C-alpha positions in Angstrom: 16.9 9.2 6.7 15.8 5.8 5.5 15.8 5.5 1.7 12.8 4.2 -0.2 14.9 1.3 -1.3 15.6 0.3 2.3 11.9 0.6 3.0 11.1 -1.8 0.2 13.7 -4.3 1.3 12.4 -4.3 4.8 8.8 -4.8 3.5 9.6 -7.9 1.5 12.3 -9.4 3.6 10.3 -12.2 5.0 9.2 -13.3 1.5 12.8 -13.6 0.2 14.7 -16.9 -0.3 17.5 -17.7 2.2 20.1 -16.7 -0.4 18.3 -13.4 -1.2 18.0 -12.7 2.6 21.8 -12.8 2.8 22.0 -10.1 0.1 19.2 -8.1 1.8 20.8 -8.3 5.2 24.1 -7.1 3.9 22.4 -4.3 2.0 20.5 -3.1 5.0 23.6 -3.1 7.2 25.9 -1.6 4.6 23.7 0.5 2.4 26.1 3.4 2.0 28.9 1.1 0.8 26.8 -0.9 -1.7 27.1 1.5 -4.6 30.9 1.6 -4.3 31.5 -2.1 -4.8 31.3 -4.5 -7.7 28.9 -7.4 -7.5 31.7 -10.0 -7.1 32.9 -8.2 -3.9 29.4 -7.8 -2.6 28.8 -11.6 -3.2 32.0 -12.5 -1.3 31.3 -10.2 1.7 27.6 -11.1 2.0 27.9 -14.9 1.4 25.3 -14.6 -1.3 26.1 -15.5 -4.9 26.0 -13.0 -7.7 22.9 -14.7 -9.0 21.2 -14.2 -5.6 22.2 -10.5 -5.7 20.5 -10.1 -9.1 17.4 -11.9 -7.9 17.4 -9.7 -4.8 17.5 -6.6 -7.0 14.7 -7.8 -9.2 12.6 -8.6 -6.1 12.5 -4.9 -5.1 11.8 -3.8 -8.7 15.2 -3.2 -10.3 16.6 -4.8 -13.5 19.9 -5.6 -11.7 22.6 -4.2 -9.4 23.5 -1.3 -11.7 19.9 -0.1 -11.8 19.6 -0.4 -8.0 22.9 1.6 -7.5 21.7 4.4 -9.8 18.5 4.9 -7.7 20.4 4.4 -4.4 23.0 7.1 -5.3 20.1 9.5 -6.1 18.4 8.9 -2.8 21.5 9.0 -0.6 22.4 12.4 -1.8 19.1 14.2 -2.1 17.9 16.6 0.5 14.6 16.5 2.3 12.5 18.9 4.3 10.7 16.2 6.2 11.2 15.7 9.9 14.0 13.5 11.2 12.4 10.1 11.1 15.4 8.5 13.0 13.7 9.8 16.2 10.6 7.7 15.5 10.8 4.4 17.3 8.4 1.6 16.6 6.5 0.0 19.4 3.0 -1.4 20.1 0.9 -2.5 23.0 3.3 -3.2 25.9 2.9 -4.0 29.6 2.8 -1.1 32.1 2.9 1.6 29.5 1.9 5.1 30.7 -0.7 7.2 28.9 2.0 9.7 27.8 3.9 6.9 26.2 0.8 5.5 24.6 0.1 8.9 23.0 3.7 9.1 21.7 3.6 5.5 20.5 0.4 5.8 18.5 1.6 9.1 17.0 5.0 7.7 16.1 3.6 4.6 14.4 1.0 6.5 12.5 3.3 9.2 11.3 5.9 6.7 10.2 3.4 4.5 8.3 1.8 7.5 6.6 5.2 8.9 5.5 6.4 5.6 4.3 3.2 4.9 2.4 3.5 8.2 0.6 7.0 7.2 -0.5 5.7 3.8 -1.7 2.9 5.3 -3.8 3.5 5.3 -7.5 1.8 8.4 -9.1 1.4 6.5 -12.4 -0.4 3.7 -10.6 -2.6 6.1 -8.8 -3.5 7.8 -12.1 -4.3 4.5 -13.8 -6.4 3.4 -10.8 -8.4 6.7 -10.9 -9.0 6.5 -14.6 -10.1 2.9 -14.3 -12.6 3.8 -11.6 -14.1 6.7 -13.6 -14.4 4.5 -16.7 -15.9 1.5 -15.0 -19.6 0.6 -15.2 -19.5 -0.1 -11.5 -16.9 -0.2 -8.7 -17.0 -3.2 -6.4 -15.2 -2.9 -3.1 -14.0 -5.8 -0.9 -12.5 -5.8 2.5 -12.8 -7.6 5.9 -12.2 -6.5 9.5 -10.3 -3.2 9.7 -9.9 -3.2 5.9 -13.7 -3.2 5.6 -13.7 0.2 7.4 -11.4 1.6 4.8 -13.4 0.1 1.9 -16.5 1.7 3.4 -14.7 5.1 3.5 -14.0 4.8 -0.3 -17.6 3.7 -0.8 -19.0 6.8 0.9 -16.7 9.1 -1.1 -17.6 7.6 -4.5 -21.3 7.9 -3.6 -20.8 11.6 -3.2 -19.7 11.9 -6.9 -22.6 9.7 -8.0 -20.4 6.7 -8.9 -22.1 3.3 -9.3 -20.4 1.6 -6.3 -21.1 -1.6 -4.3 -20.0 -2.4 -0.8 -21.1 -4.6 2.1 -19.3 -5.7 5.3 -21.0 -9.1 5.0 -18.7 -11.6 3.3 -21.5 -13.5 1.7 -22.9 -10.3 0.1 -19.4 -9.5 -1.1 -19.1 -13.0 -2.7 -22.5 -12.4 -4.3 -21.6 -9.2 -6.1 -18.1 -10.5 -6.9 -19.5 -13.5 -8.7 -21.6 -11.2 -11.0 -18.8 -8.8 -12.1 -17.9 -8.2 -15.7 -14.9 -6.8 -17.7 -16.5 -3.4 -17.6 -16.5 -3.2 -13.8 -13.5 -2.8 -11.5 -12.8 -4.7 -8.3 -10.9 -2.8 -5.5 -9.6 -5.2 -2.8 -8.3 -4.2 0.6 -5.9 -6.4 2.6 -2.9 -5.2 4.5 -1.2 -8.5 4.5 -2.3 -9.5 1.0 -2.9 -13.0 2.4 -6.5 -12.9 3.6 -8.0 -16.1 2.2 -11.4 -14.6 1.6 -10.0 -11.6 -0.3 -7.9 -14.0 -2.4 -11.0 -16.0 -3.2 -12.7 -12.8 -4.4 -9.6 -12.0 -6.4 -9.9 -15.3 -8.1 -13.6 -14.6 -8.9 -12.6 -11.3 -10.4 -10.0 -12.9 -12.6 -12.5 -15.5 -13.8 -14.9 -12.7 -14.7 -12.2 -10.7 -16.5 -12.6 -7.8 -14.1 -9.7 -5.4 -13.7 -8.4 -5.3 -10.1 -6.9 -2.7 -7.8 -5.2 -3.8 -4.6 -4.5 -1.8 -1.4 -1.8 -3.8 0.3 1.7 -3.8 1.7 4.7 -3.8 -0.6 6.1 -7.2 -1.4 5.5 -10.6 -2.9 2.2 -11.3 -1.2 -0.5 -13.1 -3.4 -2.8 -10.1 -3.6 -0.1 -7.7 -4.9 1.4 -10.3 -7.3 -2.0 -11.1 -8.9 -3.7 -7.7 -9.1 -3.6 -5.4 -12.1 -2.8 -2.2 -10.1 -1.1 -2.0 -6.7 -1.4 0.9 -4.3 1.1 0.1 -1.6 0.9 1.0 2.0 3.5 0.6 4.8 2.6 -1.2 8.0 5.0 -1.2 11.0 2.5 -3.0 13.3 3.7 -5.8 15.5 2.0 -8.3 17.8 0.3 -8.3 20.3 -2.0 -5.5 19.2 -5.6 -4.6 19.5 -6.1 -4.6 15.8 -5.0 -2.6 12.7 -4.1 0.9 13.9 -1.4 2.8 11.9 -1.9 0.6 8.8 -5.6 1.6 8.8 -4.7 5.2 8.8 -2.2 4.6 6.0 -4.9 2.9 4.0 -7.3 5.8 4.6 -4.7 8.3 3.5 -4.2 6.3 0.3 -7.9 6.2 -0.3 -8.0 10.0 0.0 -5.2 10.3 -2.6 -7.1 8.0 -5.0 -10.4 9.8 -4.5 -8.8 13.2 -5.0 -7.2 11.9 -8.2 -10.6 10.6 -9.4 -12.2 14.0 -8.6 -9.4 16.1 -10.3 -9.4 13.9 -13.5 -13.0 14.8 -14.0 -13.3 18.1 -12.1 -16.0 19.7 -14.2 -18.3 16.7 -13.9 -17.5 15.9 -10.2 -17.8 19.4 -8.7 -21.5 19.8 -9.2 -22.1 16.4 -7.7 -20.0 17.2 -4.6 -21.9 20.4 -4.2 -25.2 18.6 -4.5 -24.2 16.0 -1.9 -23.1 18.8 0.5 -26.3 20.7 0.2 -28.3 17.5 0.8 -26.9 17.2 4.4 -26.9 20.9 5.3 -30.5 20.8 6.7 -29.4 18.1 9.2 -26.9 20.4 10.9 -28.0 22.6 13.8 
């Protein structure tokens, strides 16, 4: 069973410095031994200085090695009812792959990314994001490509509860309603990599307008995550070549469902009649 800490390390590995990567590599290869050894011994065995180990710990959200060890011990010895994830093997579009293998591959990647995204989600961040959305004068959604599909899903859900929400797949339209935001609005930005230049441009506009920001992105030191007020992390195992976002899109959709459910439950008495109204409005269009 992969621990949450290992998942975080793997997610941010490429963004670490060379010295931090030595600590990260040692950690991933010797995770069960890390909590038994002092930092001096870890530094000697890994080839990374004690300072690099401290920076590595802070990069994954811990105050230092002691704090990391405390969480690691807890994770290594807890039990779980989830399926054995060690049987799930990452793969993507490959030459001469049979249909049976394609089915297994897509299922494997999707299950892994959903499970890992659940583990990365911070309930406190979800609650803060839900409260921010309910209190906002308007919710402005931003995403391109596959992320636009996810943004559109949240758009349709918020419409069902009569929330003032804006979304368009057209970048120029997104830039238009981004430039007119205010501190009473909220901007929700979708980018799996957290490095999409257009989304970062919109993030800058939001900051200039004083608008609170919520990011849907992968865990790590990407620009979107580092500069947003609230981060709802997803896991993405996708490799190249690929036809486009697949498992990461499903992970984002799952996270949207979590956020929307939190929004609805925080304001259940107000939201329930609106959901019932929206349901009745489409009943006549079913045969």
